[in-house]
Short mmCIF file of the C-alpha atoms (twelve columns), coordinates in Angstrom:
data_MODEL
# 
_entry.id   MODEL 
# 
loop_
_atom_site.group_PDB 
_atom_site.id 
_atom_site.type_symbol 
_atom_site.label_atom_id 
_atom_site.label_alt_id 
_atom_site.label_comp_id 
_atom_site.label_asym_id 
_atom_site.label_seq_id 
_atom_site.Cartn_x 
_atom_site.Cartn_y 
_atom_site.Cartn_z 
_atom_site.pdbx_PDB_model_num 
ATOM 1  C CA . MET A 1  -33.942 36.902  -2.993  1 
ATOM 2  C CA . THR A 2  -31.737 33.896  -3.678  1 
ATOM 3  C CA . ARG A 3  -28.980 33.870  -6.213  1 
ATOM 4  C CA . PRO A 4  -28.947 31.223  -8.886  1 
ATOM 5  C CA . LYS A 5  -26.280 28.591  -8.315  1 
ATOM 6  C CA . LYS A 6  -23.269 28.664  -10.568 1 
ATOM 7  C CA . PRO A 7  -22.526 25.471  -12.452 1 
ATOM 8  C CA . ALA A 8  -19.688 23.460  -10.929 1 
ATOM 9  C CA . ALA A 9  -16.335 24.298  -12.439 1 
ATOM 10 C CA . LYS A 10 -14.650 21.525  -14.372 1 
ATOM 11 C CA . LYS A 11 -11.527 20.117  -12.793 1 
ATOM 12 C CA . PRO A 12 -8.467  20.451  -14.975 1 
ATOM 13 C CA . ALA A 13 -7.133  17.224  -16.412 1 
ATOM 14 C CA . ALA A 14 -4.371  15.633  -14.381 1 
ATOM 15 C CA . ARG A 15 -0.937  16.447  -15.667 1 
ATOM 16 C CA . LYS A 16 0.862   13.561  -17.316 1 
ATOM 17 C CA . LYS A 17 3.727   12.201  -15.208 1 
ATOM 18 C CA . SER A 18 7.192   12.159  -16.688 1 
ATOM 19 C CA . LYS A 19 8.997   8.885   -17.354 1 
ATOM 20 C CA . LEU A 20 11.423  9.777   -14.576 1 
ATOM 21 C CA . THR A 21 8.589   10.217  -12.089 1 
ATOM 22 C CA . LEU A 22 6.939   6.982   -13.198 1 
ATOM 23 C CA . ALA A 23 10.222  5.085   -12.821 1 
ATOM 24 C CA . GLY A 24 10.675  6.551   -9.346  1 
ATOM 25 C CA . ASP A 25 7.129   5.598   -8.347  1 
ATOM 26 C CA . ARG A 26 7.707   2.031   -9.568  1 
ATOM 27 C CA . ALA A 27 11.032  1.748   -7.731  1 
ATOM 28 C CA . LYS A 28 9.463   3.022   -4.512  1 
ATOM 29 C CA . LEU A 29 6.622   0.496   -4.680  1 
ATOM 30 C CA . GLU A 30 9.013   -2.369  -5.459  1 
ATOM 31 C CA . THR A 31 11.293  -1.399  -2.562  1 
ATOM 32 C CA . GLU A 32 8.402   -1.080  -0.109  1 
ATOM 33 C CA . ARG A 33 6.984   -4.425  -1.234  1 
ATOM 34 C CA . ALA A 34 10.357  -6.145  -0.871  1 
ATOM 35 C CA . LEU A 35 10.882  -4.701  2.628   1 
ATOM 36 C CA . LEU A 36 7.405   -5.770  3.733   1 
ATOM 37 C CA . LEU A 37 7.882   -9.291  2.360   1 
ATOM 38 C CA . LYS A 38 11.360  -9.631  3.922   1 
ATOM 39 C CA . THR A 39 10.050  -8.482  7.305   1 
ATOM 40 C CA . LEU A 40 7.006   -10.745 7.178   1 
ATOM 41 C CA . LYS A 41 9.222   -13.756 6.489   1 
ATOM 42 C CA . ALA A 42 11.704  -12.762 9.202   1 
ATOM 43 C CA . LYS A 43 8.862   -12.432 11.720  1 
ATOM 44 C CA . GLY A 44 7.223   -15.716 10.712  1 
ATOM 45 C CA . TRP A 45 4.349   -13.896 9.037   1 
ATOM 46 C CA . ASN A 46 3.287   -12.476 12.410  1 
ATOM 47 C CA . LEU A 47 1.448   -9.250  11.627  1 
ATOM 48 C CA . THR A 48 1.854   -7.694  15.071  1 
ATOM 49 C CA . HIS A 49 5.620   -8.222  15.067  1 
ATOM 50 C CA . THR A 50 5.854   -7.009  11.464  1 
ATOM 51 C CA . ALA A 51 3.948   -3.835  12.317  1 
ATOM 52 C CA . ALA A 52 6.257   -3.177  15.272  1 
ATOM 53 C CA . GLU A 53 9.417   -3.820  13.243  1 
ATOM 54 C CA . LEU A 54 8.313   -1.496  10.439  1 
ATOM 55 C CA . GLU A 55 6.932   1.067   12.905  1 
ATOM 56 C CA . MET A 56 3.478   0.824   11.357  1 
ATOM 57 C CA . ALA A 57 0.273   1.762   13.183  1 
ATOM 58 C CA . GLY A 58 -0.743  -1.857  13.744  1 
ATOM 59 C CA . VAL A 59 -2.077  -5.041  12.234  1 
ATOM 60 C CA . THR A 60 -4.690  -3.205  10.168  1 
ATOM 61 C CA . ALA A 61 -1.974  -1.139  8.489   1 
ATOM 62 C CA . VAL A 62 -0.064  -4.315  7.630   1 
ATOM 63 C CA . LEU A 63 -3.215  -5.886  6.196   1 
ATOM 64 C CA . HIS A 64 -3.785  -2.809  4.029   1 
ATOM 65 C CA . ALA A 65 -0.164  -3.019  2.875   1 
ATOM 66 C CA . LEU A 66 -0.636  -6.707  2.034   1 
ATOM 67 C CA . ASP A 67 -3.494  -5.717  -0.231  1 
ATOM 68 C CA . ARG A 68 -1.660  -2.740  -1.739  1 
ATOM 69 C CA . TYR A 69 1.406   -4.807  -2.613  1 
ATOM 70 C CA . GLU A 70 -0.640  -7.839  -3.658  1 
ATOM 71 C CA . LEU A 71 0.762   -10.070 -0.921  1 
ATOM 72 C CA . ARG A 72 -2.505  -11.097 0.744   1 
ATOM 73 C CA . GLU A 73 -2.711  -14.417 -1.103  1 
ATOM 74 C CA . GLN A 74 0.875   -15.273 -0.158  1 
ATOM 75 C CA . TYR A 75 0.100   -14.382 3.466   1 
ATOM 76 C CA . GLU A 76 -2.992  -16.620 3.447   1 
ATOM 77 C CA . ARG A 77 -0.945  -19.515 1.995   1 
ATOM 78 C CA . SER A 78 1.663   -19.100 4.727   1 
ATOM 79 C CA . ARG A 79 -1.054  -19.249 7.382   1 
ATOM 80 C CA . THR A 80 -2.521  -22.397 5.828   1 
ATOM 81 C CA . ALA A 81 0.913   -24.044 5.684   1 
ATOM 82 C CA . LYS A 82 1.421   -23.501 9.435   1 
ATOM 83 C CA . THR A 83 -1.734  -25.416 10.418  1 
# 
């Protein structure tokens, strides 16, 4: 005899973040973005060298970071300017 399945429990609503937490999150993102941009410029927009300098997993990680920090377009422009 099989038991009837219970309906899925509702997930509780996410707790609202405090203003302090939100400010900290913003500051962290801005600092990470600035460090990535500074390193990219210092390394001539070379993704391999940037990944090594920042001790990231590799080029793919840098590309994901470019997208996360909305720097992909700037990276593409820098590549176009070099050719």
